[in-house]
N, C-alpha and C positions, 0 to 999 in steps of 0.2 A: 296239375302237377302231377301225374299219372304218367306223363308223356317225359317229363325231366327225371322222373325215376327211372325208366326204364333207360334214358340217356346217361345216366350217370351210374349205372352199374347195380339196379335193382333189378329182383328177380323179374325172368320174362320167359312164357313158354316158346316164345316163335326163336330164330335164329339170331342172333348178335347181329346191326349193321357195325356197317366199317365208320370207322370214324372220319372220313371224307362226308358219307351219310349224314352221320349224325350233327356236322356241323352245318350240313348245310340247311338240316331240317329248323336247329335251332334259329341260323340267320334267319329263315321263313318266317318261326314263331317272332322275333324280334320286329320284323319288318310290318307281318299283319296283325299280332294282336295286339286290342285294344285297351286291354288291362295291362296297367302298367305293372302290376305284382308278377304276371307272365313275362313280360318284357324283361322285368329286373332277374326273374330266374333262369332266362333264357341267357343275357347277359353271364351271369355267373357261371354257366354250363361252358359258355367259349371261355371266360377267364380258366377255368379248371383245364379245361383241353390246350389251351393256348401254349404253354411251354412244351407239350408233348408236339402237339400238331402245329406248327411254328408256321409253315407254309402255305397250310389247306388254311388256319385261321385269318392268316394274311390275306390270304388272296379273296375269302368267300365275303370276310365277316368287316373289314376295314370298313365299306361306305356302309354297311349298317352302324356299326360302332359310333363314327363318326355325324351320322345323322341323331344317333340318339344324344350326344353333345348337344346339337343343335337343339332338339325337341325339348329333352326331360328333362331341362336345369333345374329346376322346381324337386327334387327325389336327389340326393346327394349324392343316395346310397348305389346307385342304379350307374350316377357319373361316375363315381370309385373305379365299381366292375371295367366300366368301361376304358376307364385310363390306364387301369393295371393289364389289362390285355391290350390295350394298343402296345403300352412298356412292353410285354413278354414277347409280343410279335417284332418289335422295331429292335430291342435293345440285343447285341451280342454278347453279353454278360451272364451265359448257361454254364452251369457247372459240370468237369470235365468229363463225366460219364454221357452227359446228353449230349457233349460236341463230339464224342467217341459214337453215337449210339445214330448222331442224326450226321454223321461227315461226309455222309454221301449226297446229302440235300443242302450243305451248305458249300458247294463245291463254289460257287456264287456268292458274294457279299449280300445276303435276303436281308439285313438290317440297314444297308445304303440303300436299297433298293426300293425297302418298303415305306423308308423315310422320305424318297425321292417322289414317291407318289402320295405320301400325307400332305408334303409342302408344295406340294405342284399348284394348289390350290391355297395361295397365301390367305385367306378367310381360316385354313384351319389352323394354323402358327395364330393369330389373333384371338380366334377364340379360346385355344389353349392360353393364352397372354390372360385372358380375362377371367377363366378360371382360375389360376393360379392366384388370384385376387382374392377368391371366397377364404373365409376364415376356416369352414369345416374341414377338419383334419384329414376327413376321409374323402374329400375332393381336393385340397391343395396339393397336399404331399405326394399321389400321383402324379398329380399335374408336373410337382414341380421335377420327378422323377423321369418321366417324360419326355419335359424339355430338355435335359440335361443329355439322354440318349439322341434325341433330334439333330442338338449338337456337336455330340461326340462323331456320329456318321454324316453329317454336310454341315460342318461347321461353318464356314463363309455363307453359302446360301441362307443359311437360317440366322446369320446373324446379322444381314442386310433386312431379312423381312423384319427382323426385331427392331432395329434402327432404326424403319421409315414408318415405324407403329408409333401413333401418339402415346409419348410416355410409358413406352415400351420398358425401357432400361430401368425407368424408376419404379415402376409396380415391381421389378424383379429386387430391387435394392430392399422395398420393403421385407422380403423374408429375412434377412440380419436381424430384423428387430421383432420376430418373432418368440414368442414368450418358451414357444415347444422345441428343447434343443433339436428332436430330428429333423424338425425343417428348417431350422435354421441350419444347422452343420451340412443339409443336404442342399440347400441354397448357397453356401459358401461351395460346394461343388458345381454348382450349376453356375454360377459368375466366372468358377476358374476356365469352366469351357466359353463362355460367353466370351469373355477378356482375350483369347488367345488371339497374336498377332492381328487384332484390330484395334487403330489407335485412338480413331474415332471412339467407339466405345467405352476403352479405357479412361479418357479423359472426362466421359459421363459420369461412368462409375466412379468415378476418382471426385470429382464436383458434388455430387449426390451423399457427402461425407464418409464415404468408404474406407478410407483411411483411419479415421475416428473409431467406426465401428467395429470394424478388425483389432485395431489394439485393443480395443476394451474388451472383446472376445480371449485376446493371448491373455491379457494381463486376467483375467476370472477363472482361464483355464491352469493359471500358475506356471505361464511365463515359460523355461525351457523345460521344465519338470510337467508341464500338461502332456495331453495325449495328442491323437490323432486329429484332434480338431485344429489343434495351434498348427502342427503340420499345414495340415489345408489353407489354414489362413495365410502364413507365409507362402505358401504357392500361388494363393492368388495375390499377395502384397511384388511379390516378384512377379507376375503376369503386369501388375499395372503400372511399375515401376522400369522395368526394362526397359532399355531404349525409347523410352516416353520421356525426353528432355523437359515438356509442359511439367509432367504428374512429378518428375523428380523436383522440378523448382516449387510446385505446390506442397510437397512433402516435406523441402527446409523451412518452405515459408511458414507452414503451418506450426512448427516446433517440434513433428514429430519426430524428428532425429533422438530428440532429448527423451524421449519415452523409450529408445531404445536403449539405454544403458541400463535398467533391470535386467536385462535377457541376460548379460556376461556376469551377472557375482555368481562368483564361484567360493567355497567353502573351504579350507583348510585340507579336508580330506577328499579326494575327489575320486577314490577308488568307488567299485561296483555302478557305475553310470549304465543306466539302463540304455537298450537300444532305440528307444522312442527318444528320449533325451536326447541320446548323441544324432541322430536325424534332424532333430529341432534344431540344436545348435548349431549345426552345420548347414542349417537354411538360411538361420538368422545372421551367420557371417555371411554367408553369399547376401544376401539383402543390404549387407551394409558396403558389401562392394558394387552391389549394383549403382550404390550412390557415389562412388568415389571411382567407378571404373577410367580406365587410361583412354578408352574408347569415346569417353563421353565429351560434350564440349568443355575446355579447357576453364573457362569461368565456372560453369555450373561444377565442376569439381575441386575446384580452389575453394567457394564457399560453402561446400559440404563438408570438405575436410577442416576448415577453420571450426565450422560447428560442432564438429566429432570431439575437436583438441577442449572447444571451450566447455561443452556441456560436461566432458570426462569421460565419454565412453573411447577416447584412443587410451585414456589412463587404465579405464577398466580392461580392454585390451591385452595393454601389456601384462598386467597382473597376469590372465591367464596362459601369456606366454611364459611367463616365469613362474609357475605354479608346478607340483608336483603332484603326479599322479594323474594328469589328461590324457584321454586316448590320443592315441599316434596321428589318428583323423583328425581328429579335430585342433591339434596342436598344429597341425599340417594346414587345416584351412588358418587357423588364427593367424600365422606367419604372413599368409597369402593375403590376408585381411589387413593385416597392419603393414603391411608394405604398400599395396595403394592407397590408406590412409597418409601415408607420407610423403609420397612420392611425389615430389616439386614442389612440394609445400614445406618454405623454410622452418617457419614455426617448430611443424609437426617432425621435423628431422632435427634441429635441436633437442628439442623432449624426449624423441627417441635416444639421441647420444647421451643424455644423462641418465638412462635406464640403469640400474645397476640388479644384478642377477642376488637372489638371497643365501650368496656362501659367505665361507669365511676366508678370506677375505673377501670381499662385495669385489668382483667382476663385472664390467659391461656387457648392458646383454649381445652387443656386438661382436664380441669377445666368444661368448658363451657360445652364441648361433654360429661362429667361423669353426670354431672347435668341431661341431656336429656336421659341417658342410664338408671338411677334410678327413674325416672321419670316416673311412670305408664300412665299419661296421652298423652307421645308420641305414633307415631304409632312402630310398632312391628319389622318393616323391619328399620326403623331408629335406634332403639336401637341396635340391631344386625350390623349395620353398627357402629354405636360408638364401641362398642364392640372388634369388628375384627380390628377398629382403633387403640385402645388401646392395644390390644395382638402383632398387627404388631409394634408398637413404642417397646415396650418393646422386641421383638424377637432379641436374641442375643444381647440386649443392657444394659448392667451389669451397664451402669451408669446412667442409664433411672429408672431402677429397685432400684438401692440406692437412686433416688431421689425421689420416689413415697412409699418409705419404711419409709423413713426421714420423711414427713408426717407427720406418725403414733406414732412417737419414742415421750417420754414426752417432750426430748430437745428443739425439733423444734415445738411445739405444739403452734401456736399463743395464748396467754394468753384473749387478747383483747376483740377474738372472731369476728372481723371485715372481716375476708377474708376466704371465704372457704379451703381448700385444699383437693387435691385430695384422701388422705388416708381419711379424716372425710367423703366425700362423700362415700366413698367405704365401710365405717362402717354402715354408715347410709344406706345404699342399705343391706346390709349383716342382718341385723337384723330389716328391715321394714315388714309389713306384706304385702307385694306385692311378691309374689311367684318370680315372672320373676324377680325382682330388687335384691332379695336374691340368684337365679340362678349366674345373671349377675355377681353382685360382686362377689359373691364367686369365679366363673372363671376368673376375671380379677387381683383378689389380689393371685390367685394361677399363675397367668403367673408373678407377681411382684418377686415371689420366684423361678420360674422355673430355677433349673441348677444353685443354688445361695446357699452352703450354708450357710457362712455367714449372710444372708440374714435372714435366717432359724431360725439363734439362734437369730437376733438382734431383731425378730420380737416377739419372747418369753417377750419381756421385756415392750411391748405394755398393759398399764392395762386401762380400762375402768368404766366408774363409770354408775352402772346400774340405782341405785335411790338414792335420800337422806337421809343419815343416814347408808348406808349400804356399808361398805368397796369396793374399787374396785375390780373388778375380772382381771385375766388376759385375752386376746384377745381368747386362745388355749380354756380356761375353758370356755368364754360364747358362742365359738362357738358349744364345747361340750353338754352343758347345751341345748343349742336350738334344738340339736338334740335329744335330749334325752325326749324333751318335744315336739317332732314338732306336734303331734297330737292332742294335748289339747289348741296349740294355734291358734287363728282363723285367716284366711290367704285367700285372695285373692287370685285364682288357685291354682295350683294344689300343694296340700302339700309333694307327693313323688317329688316333684322339688326341694323345698327346700332343704330338707334332701340330693338329690343326687349332688344340687351345694356344701352344705358343708362337704358331703365323700370325694368329688373330691377335696375340699381345704385340707381337713388334709390329705389324701393320699400322695399329695401330697409337703405338710408340712415337713411330718415325714419321706420321704422315703428319705435315704441316709443323716442321722443326727439324730443321735443318742442320742444326749441333747434334742430335740424335742420329740421324746420317751419315755426316761427318765421321762420329762415333763407329757407327755399325761396317763403315766401309774401310775404316781404318784397321780393322782385324781383315787380313789378307784372304782368310781360309773361307770367307764368308760368299763372295763374288762368284768364287768356281764353284761352291756347295751347290749356290741357288742356281747356274745356266746348267748343271751337270744335272739336277733332277727337274728341272724344265725341258731339257732334250732327252731325256729317256722315253721310251714306249714302253710305259706301265699299263697295270691291269686297269680296270676300273675305278676301284678301290681307292687307287694311289692318286687317280685324274684330280680329284680336291686339293691334294698335296701341292701338287704342282701347279693349279691353278693360284693357289696362293703364294705359291714360290715365285710364281710369277707376278703377282699383285706386289708381293715386299719387293721385287727386282723393282717393278715400276716406279714402283714410291721412292725409291734409292734414284733414280732419276732423276724423276717431276720434282724432290725439295730437293735437290743436290746444286748447294753453291757454289761448284767448282772449287775448291778449295783446296783435295788434295789433286793433285797430278795427273796420278794414273788414274782417278775416277772418276774423271771430267764427266758430263754428261754425253760428248760425241764419241769418248773411247768405250763407254758401258755399250751405249745405241751398236757400234761398230762391233764391240763384242756381241752380242742380241744378234748382229745381221750373220758374223762368222757362225757361232756354234750352234745358233738356234731356227735365227730367220723370224723375219717380223710378222709374217703371216701365220708361223707356226705359234710363236708368244703370245700374239692375239686371241689365238684358237685356243690356247692353253687357258688365257685369262679368264674366257668367256665360259669355261667348265663351271666356276663358283657359282654365277647367277643362274645357269644351266642346273642346277644340280635341286632335286626335288625337296632335300632337308631344308637348302638357302628357301625355296617358297614357302615352306611351313613357318619357319622363323623367323620370315618378315611380315607376318599376317600380326601378332599381337605382341607384346613387351616381353607376357610370361614365360618364363621357359617350361612349356610343356612337352615332354617325351612321353613314346609308350614304353619304350626301354632306354638303357645307359647305351647301347649303340646307336641309336636315332642321336644324340646329343653332339652335333657337331656345330651347328651354327648358333650366335649368339643374333639379338633382334638388332641393336643398337650395330653391330658390324656390319650387317645388310644393308645399314642405311650408309655409312664408310664405303662399301662395295661400290655401290649404286653409285657415290657421288664422283668415285674414282677411273670408274673401270673405265667412261669415256673419253677422260682428259690424259690418261696414261694411252690407250691406244692412239689418239692424237699427237701424244710428245713423241712418241716410238717413231712416227715418220715426218717427222718435221728437221727440218736441214740444222749445221751450226749455224746459219744467218738466220731463221727463224729463233731459234734459241736465244742468240744474242738479243734480238727484238724483245725477244718475250721477257728474258733476262731485265734489259733495260723496262721493260714495262712494270716487271716485279718489283723495281728497286724504286721507280717511281710512285708506285703503289706501298712499298712497303713504306716510303718517306711521307706519301701522303695519309697514311696508318698512325704514321708515329705523330706526326704532325697531329692529326685528329685525335689518337690518344692522349697525348699531350694538351689539348684543349680539353678533351672528354675529364680530364685529371683536373686543369684548372677548374673549369666548368662545375665539376662534383666538390672542387673545396668550395669554391663560391656558394653551389648550393647548400652547404653544410654552415658557411659563414652565415649565408642569408636565414638560415633555418635559427640557427643561434639567436641574430639580431632580431628576427621574427618572432623566437620564445620571450624575448627581453622583452619586445616591444609591445606581446602581449599580456608579461608578467605586469610592466609598468602600465601598462594602459588598463588592467584591474586595478592596480593601487591609486592609479588617478581617480579610474573610476568609484571608488571606497570613499577614498580623499571627498570627491564631489558630490557623493553620496553624504558623508558626513557634516560637508560644510552647508549644504542643504538642507539638512535637519536640524544644522544649528540656525540660519539664517528663519527659518522655519518658528522654531521655536523661541528664538527674538522678537520676530514678526509677532507671534501670538500674546506674547508679553508686553510688545508693546501697544498691540490692541486692546488688552487689559485693561493696561495704564490709561487709556485714551478713553477707554469705558468707562471705568470710574470715576476718571477725571470727569467725564461729560454728567455721570449719573451725580458726582457729590453738586457739581455747578446747578444741576437740576433740585437735588435735593433742597437746594438754599432758595433758589427761586422759588420752588414749591412752598417752602415754611415761610417765605415771604407773603407769598399771594396769599396760601391757602392756611395758614396759622389762624385766623380766626375761626375758620368756619370745620376745622378740622375735627372729626369723631372718631373715639375707638373704643371697641366695645364698652359703650355707652357713656363715659367718660371722658368728658370736653376739656379744652386747652386752660377753659376758666380756672375749672378744678386745679391743673398741675398748677395755676400761676397762683391758687389761692395756697399748696401743698407747700410751694416754694416760701410764700410768704411766712406761712408756721415752721418751717424750717429756719426761715432766717432769725423771728423772736425766739425759738428755742436756742438759738443761737447765743442770741445776746443775752436769754436767762441764765444759759451755762457761763456765760463769761462773768456777767454780774455776778452770780455764786463763787466762782472761781475768786473775784475777788475781794466777795465776803469772809470768802476761808483763810484767803491771804490776810485780813485785819483780824481774825479770832486767831491764827497763828501767833500772830506778832503781839496781840493782849496776854496769850497764856504764857510767852515768853517772857513778858513784862513782869506778870505775876511770879512768875516763878525766880527771877533776879530779885523783885522787893521782898517776897519770903526769906530769901538768903540773906538780907540786908538786916530785916527787922529783930529783935530780942534784948530789947531792953529790959522789960517787966516780965515777968511770970506770966500775972493775968493779960495782958497784952500779948503777948506770945500766943498764951493760949486761944484765946477769942479770936486771935488772928491766922490761927493754922486752921480752927476750927471754919471759920469763913471762908478761907481761901480754899480749902479742901472742897467745901459746899460749892463753891462757885465754880471752883475746877471740875468737880463732877458734870454743872450742869452744860457747863463749855464742850466738857467730851460729847453728852449725848446730843447738843446740838450739831458738834461736828459731825457725829455720824449719821444722826436725821439729813445734814445736807450732803454728805459721800454717798448714802443711798438715792438720794433726789436724782445728783448728778450722773449716779449706773443707771437707772432709769430712763433721766433723757437722752443719754448718750446710746441706749440701745434703740430708744424710739428713733434719735436721731438715721442712726444707721437703718431701720428697717425703712424709715422714708425715704433715703438716699437710693437705697436698692430698689422701691418702689418705683422713686423717680427713674430711674436708669429704664427699669423695665419698661413702662411709659412710653421713655424717650423711643427706644427700638422698636415698640410697637410701633408707633407711631408712625418712624421713618419703613417699617415694612408696609402698612397698611399707605401709606403715601409712595410709595414706589408700584405696589401693584395698582393700585387705582392709575397711577400714569400710564401703567402697562396697558393697561384695559383701555385706557381712553384712546393711548397711539393705537393700539389695534382695532378700534372699533374705527378710529382715523381711516387708518391704512385699507382697511376694506371696505371702505365709503369709497375713497379715492380708488381703488383698483374695480370696484362695479362700476364707480362715472368713467374711468377711463375705458372698460370695455365696452359701457353705453356707447361713448365717445367714437371709440372703435368701430364697431358696429353702424352708427351713423354715417361715419366716414365712408364704410365700404361702401354704403346701401348710397350714399351722394355719389361715389365715385363711380356706380355701377350705374346710376341714373344718367349721371354726364355722360357715360362713354354710350349710353343708347342714344341719349340726346343728341350726342354729334353722328353717330354711325346714321339715325333718321335726316340728320340735316345733309348730312351727305347722301342720304341716298336722292331728298329730295331735290338736291343740286343736279347730279346725276340727271336726273328724272327732268329737271329743268332745260338744260343742256340738250338731251337727248329734241325734245318737244324743240327748242329754238332751231336747231338743226332741220327737223321737219317743217315748222313752219319757211326758212328759206327757201328750202327743198320743192315744197308746195307753188311757193311764193316765183322760183324759179320757171315752173313749169306753167303757169300761170299766164307768166309775161310770155312763154315761148308760144302760149298759143293765143294771145294778143288781147289779154282782158287786163283792162287797167288794174296795176294795183298799186294802192299808196306805201309808202313806206312807215317804217314806225313813229320815225322823228315828222314826217308832215302827218299823219294820223293826230300824233300826240299835238303840236302847232293847232293844228283844224280845231282842234277840240279845246282848245285853251281860246282860239280866236271865239268860238261858238258862245263861251261861257261870258265872255268877254261883251259880246252885241247884248246877250242876255242881261246883261246886269245894266246897260247902259238903259235901255228899252224899260228896264224898271223904274228906275231913276226919272224917266221921263213922265212916264207915269205917275 
């Protein structure tokens, strides 16, 4: 410990040792000390010196530190010091002051060199992976930081070592599940470095449930409102998904696109966003664009686009697009994101066309965006983004193209002027004095005509009012007028830019449209202007215009139908030969594809320019140039005879195309009819199935009723038989059938008594009536009448009493009869129930006994079958053996005969034996 105090700056009598000497002593102490405490203190001292004396510690101590990692695994404290020291040596993340102090020593990249030394032995990286697995914070955290630094310095080499290590990537994935946020967050940074430009590791990380864990972290941290941890997670997700089709498909199939929707929920008040929120949202939008990038396979992009629409993500992005207070850079990136989500997807394009801005009156989002594009006060990047959005909306969208062009046609223009249409905005931008607006409007209009010959012809009908009192001119004529007067008009911005934009529009318009070519050539000033521009020797900036003029003139020749006598193909070629020269024409035509800005535009669909001056070429136009440059060069050198042959071939091809188109139309109509018929068939089939199900159900119900009826019928028959066969012996609750018959007899007796009493009652009533009538007739004398009256009353009272008594008896008898009837009914029901239950039990027992008998018989049958099979097999084996023996005996007999031994045949032997037996029998008889 005294040694360490001297090293660390404690009081010392002698001169202070130099840094290198101190480091050497510490290294010796680490290597030679047997006490763990001494080694630990020495490593701690090396750690404190490692930042200031990075080179010396790295050269002298690295080997000793690696040895400590290998041998002192049981002590987490010394392992932590060793890892921290190695991190300080290898990492280049030093403070600026230290970098200035050590600038002389850092001529070479020390971090890269020390990393190379460390990873030279692959076991060191494997050892580090093992240490990262340790749960101890003082080991795991410095291990993560050291591994991250190694990946920063020598990424591909370290990636390869980790890739071949058993479970190397999987062990690092556990860092995302660490409950300590410091380790988890540094684990995200480690995985960022690990997954850079390595598709194999990206796939492994993705299949180790990385998407689920990272999205959970983003949600826990507050989505876009989260801190730098969200930013790190988003960068890692970009590493995993960018240019990795397998992971993109896994992300979509795992329904993770749906979990992105809450990221883009914004409120009404979007002012005062923090810089971190802006950064997070920017990365989130970029992540969406990674999934729908035009460079991805079309099928994968299309499926992601559909998923984004169905989960409401596109709708959420459009909400941000139309919201107020959103920062300009977020709005720009949102426009770019929406562009790629709708590009080439008809469903998404239709939805975008229906989106309205929250204004009064509501305006379509497309119109609002175009207003920004042609407004020169808007930021340049925003105008580029709007142009890209408009291009993506029209990409492979003939319906959308037709809607845009229809706003320019005379029949659809709003005469009141209350609303501004997309067509009016494009025309306004096309003829404004701002060159950037000219270029953007020309390119946007060219996209509305892309690969759509019908709209190219319809656009020829558009008439523009130039000024009061002058007749209207066609849109085509106005474009050529501005093109020819380009230098005379005072414009803001590049004059070349305006002319390039108009020439691209005219080339797109005239290509593959003979009627548009005829309209263009009908103006006598157009061809002389083009030949004059091509023939001049202009500066380098004007060479681009010359090349585009040559392309336009070449299109006018190649797609010329020779309907104008003065501008037939042959005459135009002769004019080129005289005024320009064929070689010179082809050379000027080649200026386009050789231009640097052309090469940049051909790389990707999105218009991205460092400055407005570089905004010259459109991506789709570069495809047109590539397609036409070669054929136009050939067409210039062709003779009239070759042109005629080509015309004939073209006519034949056109006829063929017309026939094909006709049949396509017929097939399309038939397909529609077929689809309708299929739908009707499906409907009728479903109805039929429902009816069949109903019928089946009713049939089953009827069958059930029949079965129940038959069952009841059978049961009724059995009950009758049962009563007939078992009526004398049946017993229920201790009451026998004899008692029932007795009760019935008593009931009959009571009924007879009841009837007898009823007869008596009727007789008494008749007597009373007679007495009453005789009482009225009597009355000759007073005594006799009194006596008769008294006697009649007395007799009458007796009869009344007797009558009441009879009635009470009858009531009692009636109640008793009812009671007996109820008991009789109960006994009958109970008898039937008992009979049925007993019959059921007997049938069940009989069935069980039959089943067991059948099972026994089946077993015996199986045994007998097995025994028969075995006997048959044994018999077959014996027959085979006998046959073999016969063959052997025959062979032996033949051999004996060959050797001269007399051999008797079996027949002789058998006959001899029989003879012997006969002789023996004769002898016995004689005896």
